[in-house]
C-alpha positions in Angstrom: -70.9 -192.6 42.1 -69.7 -194.0 38.7 -71.7 -196.5 36.8 -70.7 -198.4 33.6 -72.9 -199.7 30.7 -71.8 -201.0 27.4 -73.1 -200.2 23.9 -71.7 -200.7 20.4 -70.6 -198.3 17.7 -70.4 -198.7 13.9 -67.2 -198.1 11.9 -68.3 -198.7 8.4 -69.3 -202.4 8.4 -67.2 -203.1 11.4 -68.4 -202.8 15.1 -66.5 -201.8 18.2 -67.6 -201.7 21.9 -68.3 -198.4 23.6 -68.0 -198.3 27.4 -70.3 -195.5 28.8 -69.2 -194.2 32.2 -71.6 -191.9 34.1 -70.5 -189.9 37.1 -73.0 -188.0 39.2 -71.4 -185.6 41.7 -72.4 -182.6 43.8 -72.2 -179.3 42.0 -74.1 -177.0 39.7 -76.6 -178.9 37.6 -75.0 -179.6 34.2 -74.5 -182.5 31.8 -71.1 -182.9 30.2 -70.6 -185.4 27.4 -67.0 -186.3 26.5 -65.4 -188.9 24.3 -65.4 -187.3 20.8 -69.2 -187.3 20.3 -70.9 -185.9 17.2 -74.0 -183.8 17.2 -76.5 -186.7 17.4 -74.8 -188.0 20.5 -74.5 -184.6 22.2 -78.2 -184.0 21.6 -79.0 -187.2 23.6 -78.7 -185.0 26.8 -82.1 -183.5 26.1 -83.7 -186.7 24.9 -82.5 -188.6 27.9 -83.5 -185.9 30.4 -87.1 -185.9 29.1 -87.2 -189.7 28.8 -86.1 -190.3 32.4 -88.6 -187.8 33.8 -91.5 -189.2 31.7 -90.6 -192.8 32.7 -91.2 -192.1 36.4 -87.6 -191.5 37.4 -85.9 -188.3 38.7 -83.2 -186.6 36.6 -80.4 -185.7 39.0 -80.0 -181.9 39.7 -76.3 -182.4 40.0 -73.2 -182.3 37.9 -73.3 -185.3 35.5 -70.3 -186.3 33.5 -70.8 -188.9 30.7 -67.7 -190.4 29.0 -67.9 -192.6 25.9 -64.7 -194.7 25.7 -62.5 -195.2 23.7 -62.2 -191.4 23.5 -60.1 -191.4 20.4 -62.9 -192.7 18.1 -65.7 -190.4 17.0 -69.1 -191.6 18.3 -72.0 -191.2 15.9 -75.6 -192.2 16.0 -78.6 -192.0 18.4 -78.4 -195.7 19.6 -76.4 -194.8 22.7 -79.4 -193.2 24.3 -80.6 -196.3 26.2 -77.1 -197.0 27.7 -76.7 -193.4 28.7 -80.1 -193.2 30.4 -79.6 -196.5 32.3 -76.2 -195.3 33.4 -77.7 -192.1 34.8 -80.4 -194.0 36.7 -77.9 -196.4 38.1 -75.3 -193.8 39.0 -78.0 -191.7 40.9 -78.9 -194.9 42.9 -82.5 -194.9 41.7 -82.3 -198.6 40.7 -79.8 -201.4 41.2 -79.2 -203.0 37.8 -76.8 -205.6 36.5 -76.2 -204.8 32.9 -72.6 -206.1 32.7 -73.6 -209.1 30.4 -75.6 -207.0 28.0 -74.9 -204.7 25.1 -77.5 -201.9 25.2 -78.9 -200.5 21.9 -81.7 -198.0 21.4 -82.8 -194.5 20.7 -85.1 -192.8 23.3 -88.2 -190.7 22.6 -89.2 -187.9 24.9 -91.9 -190.2 26.3 -89.4 -192.9 27.2 -90.3 -195.1 24.2 -87.3 -197.0 22.7 -87.2 -196.4 18.9 -85.6 -198.5 16.3 -82.1 -197.8 15.0 -79.9 -198.9 12.0 -76.9 -201.2 12.0 -78.3 -203.7 14.5 -77.4 -206.8 12.5 -73.6 -206.3 12.5 -73.9 -205.4 16.2 -75.7 -208.7 16.9 -72.9 -210.5 15.0 -70.3 -208.8 17.3 -72.3 -209.6 20.4 -72.4 -213.3 19.5 -68.7 -213.2 18.8 -68.1 -211.8 22.3 -70.6 -214.2 24.0 -72.7 -211.4 25.4 -76.5 -210.8 25.3 -78.1 -207.8 23.6 -81.0 -205.5 24.4 -82.6 -203.9 21.4 -85.7 -202.0 20.4 -88.7 -204.2 19.8 -88.7 -203.3 16.0 -85.1 -204.5 15.7 -85.7 -207.8 17.4 -86.2 -209.9 14.3 -83.1 -208.4 12.7 -80.9 -209.2 15.7 -82.4 -212.7 16.2 -81.0 -213.7 12.7 -77.8 -214.4 14.5 -78.1 -218.0 15.7 -77.3 -218.6 19.3 -77.5 -215.0 20.4 -79.8 -214.1 23.3 -81.9 -211.1 22.1 -84.1 -209.2 24.6 -86.4 -206.6 22.9 -87.8 -203.8 25.1 -90.4 -201.2 24.3 -89.6 -198.5 26.9 -87.0 -197.3 29.3 -89.1 -198.3 32.3 -89.4 -201.8 30.9 -85.6 -202.0 30.4 -85.0 -200.9 34.0 -87.5 -203.4 35.4 -85.9 -206.2 33.4 -82.4 -205.4 34.5 -83.5 -205.0 38.1 -85.1 -208.4 38.0 -88.6 -207.1 38.6 -90.0 -208.7 35.4 -88.9 -211.8 33.6 -88.2 -211.8 29.9 -87.3 -214.7 27.7 -84.9 -214.4 24.8 -86.7 -213.4 21.6 -87.1 -216.5 19.4 -88.7 -215.8 16.0 -89.3 -218.4 13.4 -86.0 -217.6 11.5 -86.7 -220.5 9.1 -89.6 -218.5 7.7 -87.5 -215.4 7.5 -84.6 -217.1 5.6 -86.4 -219.7 3.6 -88.4 -219.1 0.4 -87.4 -217.8 -2.9 -87.6 -214.1 -3.7 -90.4 -212.9 -6.0 -89.9 -210.3 -8.7 -92.6 -208.0 -10.0 -91.1 -208.0 -13.5 -90.3 -210.7 -16.0 -88.6 -211.0 -19.4 -91.7 -212.4 -20.9 -93.2 -208.9 -20.7 -90.6 -207.5 -23.1 -91.8 -207.6 -26.7 -89.3 -208.4 -29.4 -85.6 -207.8 -28.7 -84.8 -211.5 -28.8 -81.1 -210.6 -29.6 -80.9 -208.5 -26.5 -82.5 -211.1 -24.3 -80.0 -213.7 -25.5 -77.1 -211.2 -24.8 -78.3 -210.5 -21.3 -78.4 -214.3 -20.6 -74.7 -214.3 -21.5 -74.2 -211.3 -19.3 -75.8 -213.1 -16.3 -74.0 -216.4 -17.0 -70.5 -215.0 -16.9 -71.0 -211.8 -14.8 -70.0 -209.7 -17.7 -70.5 -205.9 -17.5 -72.8 -204.6 -20.3 -73.6 -201.4 -22.0 -77.0 -201.1 -23.8 -77.1 -198.6 -26.7 -80.2 -197.5 -28.6 -82.7 -194.8 -29.4 -85.2 -193.6 -26.7 -88.0 -196.1 -26.1 -86.4 -199.2 -27.5 -86.4 -200.9 -24.1 -82.9 -200.4 -22.7 -84.1 -199.6 -19.1 -86.9 -202.2 -19.3 -84.4 -205.0 -20.1 -81.9 -203.9 -17.5 -84.5 -203.9 -14.7 -85.1 -207.5 -15.5 -81.5 -208.6 -15.1 -81.9 -209.7 -11.4 -84.7 -212.0 -12.4 -82.3 -214.2 -14.4 -79.5 -214.2 -11.8 -79.3 -217.2 -9.5 -80.9 -216.7 -6.1 -78.8 -215.3 -3.3 -76.9 -218.0 -1.4 -77.3 -217.8 2.4 -73.9 -216.3 2.9 -74.5 -213.7 0.1 -77.9 -212.9 1.7 -76.2 -212.2 5.1 -73.6 -210.0 3.4 -76.2 -207.9 1.7 -78.3 -207.8 4.9 -75.3 -206.5 6.9 -74.8 -203.7 4.3 -78.4 -202.7 4.3 -78.6 -202.7 8.0 -75.8 -200.2 8.4 -77.3 -198.1 5.6 -80.7 -198.2 7.5 -82.5 -199.7 4.5 -83.8 -202.9 6.0 -87.5 -203.7 6.0 -88.3 -204.2 9.7 -91.0 -206.7 8.8 -88.7 -208.7 6.6 -85.1 -208.2 7.9 -83.4 -210.6 5.5 -82.6 -209.4 2.0 -83.6 -212.3 -0.3 -83.7 -210.6 -3.7 -80.5 -209.5 -5.4 -80.1 -205.7 -5.1 -80.9 -203.6 -8.1 -79.6 -200.0 -7.7 -80.3 -197.4 -10.3 -79.1 -194.0 -9.1 -80.1 -190.8 -10.9 -77.5 -189.3 -13.3 -77.2 -186.2 -11.0 -75.7 -188.4 -8.3 -72.2 -187.3 -7.1 -69.1 -189.5 -6.8 -69.6 -189.7 -3.0 -73.2 -190.9 -3.5 -71.8 -193.7 -5.7 -68.7 -194.6 -3.7 -69.9 -193.8 -0.2 -68.5 -191.5 2.4 -69.7 -188.3 3.9 -69.1 -187.0 7.5 -70.6 -190.2 8.9 -69.2 -192.6 6.3 -72.0 -194.7 4.9 -72.0 -197.3 2.0 -72.7 -195.7 -1.4 -74.6 -197.1 -4.4 -71.6 -199.2 -5.4 -71.7 -201.1 -2.1 -75.5 -201.2 -1.9 -75.4 -203.1 -5.2 -73.0 -205.8 -3.8 -74.1 -209.3 -5.1 -76.6 -207.6 -7.3 -76.9 -205.1 -10.2 -75.7 -201.5 -10.5 -77.5 -199.9 -13.4 -76.6 -196.4 -14.7 -79.2 -195.0 -17.0 -78.2 -192.2 -19.3 -74.5 -193.0 -18.7 -72.9 -189.9 -20.4 -75.0 -187.6 -18.2 -73.2 -188.7 -15.1 -70.3 -186.5 -14.0 -66.8 -187.5 -15.1 -65.7 -187.9 -11.4 -68.6 -190.2 -10.7 -67.9 -192.4 -13.7 -64.2 -192.6 -13.1 -64.9 -193.6 -9.5 -66.3 -196.9 -10.9 -63.0 -198.1 -12.3 -61.4 -199.4 -9.1 -64.4 -201.3 -7.7 -65.1 -202.8 -11.1 -61.6 -204.2 -11.2 -61.1 -205.1 -7.5 -64.6 -206.1 -6.2 -64.1 -203.8 -3.2 -63.7 -200.1 -2.6 -61.4 -198.3 -0.1 -62.5 -194.9 1.3 -59.7 -192.9 3.0 -60.3 -189.8 5.2 -58.0 -187.9 7.5 -59.1 -190.0 10.5 -60.5 -193.1 8.9 -59.9 -195.7 6.3 -62.7 -198.1 5.4 -63.1 -200.9 2.9 -66.5 -201.8 1.5 -67.4 -204.8 -0.7 -68.5 -204.0 -4.2 -68.8 -207.2 -6.3 -71.7 -206.4 -8.6 -72.8 -206.8 -12.2 -72.5 -203.4 -13.9 -75.1 -202.5 -16.5 -75.5 -199.1 -18.2 -77.6 -197.6 -20.9 -77.1 -194.6 -23.2 -78.3 -193.0 -26.4 -76.1 -193.0 -29.5 -76.1 -189.2 -29.6 -77.6 -186.2 -27.8 -80.9 -186.3 -29.6 -80.9 -190.1 -29.4 -81.6 -191.0 -33.0 -78.2 -191.4 -34.7 -78.4 -194.5 -36.9 -82.1 -194.9 -36.3 -84.4 -196.0 -39.2 -87.4 -194.4 -37.5 -86.3 -190.8 -37.1 -83.5 -188.7 -38.5 -80.7 -187.4 -36.3 -80.1 -183.6 -36.1 -76.8 -183.7 -34.2 -73.6 -182.5 -35.7 -70.6 -184.8 -35.8 -68.9 -182.6 -33.2 -71.9 -182.9 -30.9 -72.0 -186.7 -31.3 -68.3 -187.2 -30.6 -68.4 -184.8 -27.6 -71.3 -186.8 -26.2 -69.6 -190.1 -26.6 -66.2 -188.9 -25.3 -67.9 -188.3 -21.9 -67.2 -192.0 -21.3 -63.5 -192.6 -21.0 -61.6 -195.4 -22.7 -60.5 -197.1 -19.5 -64.1 -197.3 -18.3 -65.3 -198.6 -21.6 -62.5 -201.2 -21.6 -64.0 -202.6 -18.4 -67.3 -203.3 -20.1 -67.4 -206.7 -21.8 -70.6 -206.5 -23.9 -71.7 -203.6 -26.0 -75.3 -204.2 -27.1 -77.0 -202.2 -29.8 -80.8 -202.3 -29.6 -82.9 -201.6 -32.7 -86.5 -200.2 -32.6 -89.3 -202.7 -32.1 -91.2 -203.4 -35.3 -94.9 -202.6 -35.4 -96.0 -206.2 -35.6 -94.2 -207.1 -32.4 -95.4 -204.0 -30.7 -99.1 -204.5 -31.3 -99.0 -208.3 -31.1 -101.1 -210.0 -28.5 -98.6 -212.9 -28.4 -97.3 -213.4 -24.8 -95.4 -216.6 -25.4 -92.0 -215.0 -25.2 -89.4 -216.8 -23.1 -89.8 -216.0 -19.4 -87.2 -215.2 -16.8 -87.4 -218.7 -15.2 -86.2 -220.5 -18.3 -83.4 -218.1 -18.9 -82.4 -218.3 -15.3 -82.3 -222.1 -15.5 -79.7 -221.9 -18.3 -77.7 -219.3 -16.4 -77.6 -221.5 -13.2 -76.4 -224.5 -15.3 -73.6 -222.3 -16.7 -72.7 -221.1 -13.2 -72.4 -224.7 -12.1 -70.0 -225.4 -14.9 -67.9 -222.3 -13.9 -67.9 -223.4 -10.3 -66.4 -226.7 -11.2 -63.9 -225.2 -13.6 -62.6 -222.6 -11.1 -62.7 -224.9 -8.1 -59.0 -224.7 -7.6 -58.7 -221.0 -8.7 -59.4 -217.9 -6.8 -62.2 -216.7 -9.1 -65.8 -217.5 -9.6 -66.9 -216.2 -13.0 -65.5 -216.2 -16.6 -65.3 -212.4 -16.5 -62.6 -212.7 -13.8 -60.1 -214.8 -15.7 -56.6 -213.4 -16.1 -54.2 -214.1 -19.0 -52.9 -217.4 -17.5 -56.5 -218.7 -17.0 -57.5 -217.6 -20.5 -54.8 -219.7 -22.0 -55.8 -222.6 -19.8 -59.6 -222.5 -20.2 -60.1 -220.8 -23.5 -58.1 -222.8 -26.1 -59.5 -222.5 -29.6 -59.7 -224.9 -32.5 -58.3 -223.9 -35.8 -61.5 -222.6 -37.4 -62.3 -220.5 -34.3 -58.7 -219.1 -34.3 -58.9 -218.2 -38.0 -62.3 -216.4 -37.5 -60.9 -214.4 -34.5 -57.7 -213.5 -36.4 -59.8 -212.2 -39.3 -62.0 -210.1 -37.0 -59.0 -208.6 -35.3 -57.5 -207.7 -38.6 -60.7 -206.3 -40.0 -62.1 -204.4 -37.0 -58.8 -203.5 -35.3 -59.7 -205.0 -31.9 -57.2 -204.1 -29.1 -55.5 -206.8 -27.0 -58.0 -206.1 -24.2 -60.9 -206.5 -26.6 -59.4 -209.8 -27.7 -59.5 -211.0 -24.0 -63.1 -209.8 -23.6 -64.1 -211.8 -26.7 -62.5 -215.0 -25.3 -64.2 -214.5 -21.9 -67.6 -213.9 -23.5 -67.3 -216.8 -25.9 -66.4 -219.0 -23.0 -69.7 -218.0 -21.3 -71.6 -218.6 -24.6 -70.2 -222.2 -24.7 -71.1 -222.7 -21.1 -74.7 -221.8 -21.8 -74.7 -224.4 -24.5 -73.1 -226.9 -22.2 -70.0 -227.3 -24.4 -66.5 -227.7 -23.1 -65.0 -226.5 -26.5 -65.3 -223.0 -27.8 -66.6 -223.2 -31.4 -66.4 -220.7 -34.2 -70.0 -219.8 -33.7 -69.3 -218.8 -30.1 -66.5 -216.5 -31.3 -68.8 -215.1 -34.0 -71.5 -214.3 -31.4 -69.0 -212.7 -29.0 -67.7 -210.5 -31.8 -71.2 -209.2 -32.3 -71.2 -208.0 -28.7 -68.2 -205.6 -29.4 -70.1 -203.1 -31.5 -68.6 -200.0 -30.0 -65.1 -201.1 -30.8 -66.2 -201.4 -34.4 -68.1 -198.3 -35.3 -68.5 -195.7 -32.5 -65.4 -195.0 -30.4 -63.0 -194.4 -33.4 
């Protein structure tokens, strides 16, 4: 007798249906799994056998063939266990179940308990699209119920799932208070008011957040580069509902969702270690998963000790920084992940960290310094709008008990106002932020008055700025004017923007 159940598989961020056919026939006892299954799916034979026996059912001592269709797509993950077990029970005529209107999701323990799995949120979106119901582990119920209008039935064990599908027990669709899950602003544990001194850097990071400009923080060890970067999400506007769902979908597939709070409310802040490989940043592997670049979508990707990353890892950033998405191609697959993030990085000016410092002397040779800096390629540096040099904090600021520094909320308010100006400006364009403007849009939205033109012309002549650096200065000056609520770009805006191109002036020469 052949029985059919339906589950779902993940293909990157996409979902596809998997029809699980179980045939129990006379013959020597054996379980055969077909349909291009990976190791985690093939191991379900042993989990399912013990789970069925320990749930009060009989595991057939016959020849069992299990087919996962479509057979040309590799099946990965442990969430097919529940559908396979129910198929075996139904095919061996131990229970008469009607599971045709359900997608079945869940991993089984040896005791028959249904354990939580990753990737449930995109599966729930697909189930809603196909107008079907979904059975999920109890721990995944809140995540699946985020999809409005979907009937979600959480189950704790295999025996409970069988009883429900046989009509022996009645279950109502899970209805959490999604308003509580979605509403409310995110809370951060850090704040800009905790940073002593560095008023110039705080001002620059406000410009970074306003126009979504990529930034590189340069300074000696201990000046506060990492401390400042970690506070960047606190001055970015709160995630819009659509943005929150995008991030939740990514984190669900990656298995990083908090089961007690399945909605991602805070903007992601990812800070991978400098030993991370290019695959860890980009994503991939045998079972292709999102990398750090995608996990920072709608948030901040911070690379501390930038020159210590491998050359391959750094060069992998170039395409997603430009396109806002990343394509991963393998022999049998091609996936596209979103990657629209604010890129921030920090580095020392030299291997010992004290080149140009007034506090300590540098012991590096000119060759060592140049070799250290050359680890960052020109094309990658060109994609960074703001180069920010940080000086050491003076002793008075360091030991001061004055905690009246500007907090994140006030900076965030200015950033939000600047974002509203950009939203109105780019209403008929296909961009959202000043940093995304092309040459045509620069001419349209960044016209300069005579004094500003003369200042910029003088700076280009004196510092030898490239054409790309010229464009970056215009974009940054546009964000500076937006923070001040001005429609015109003044000479003072150009002057401030020029200060944020320090690496063009004195390092990479």
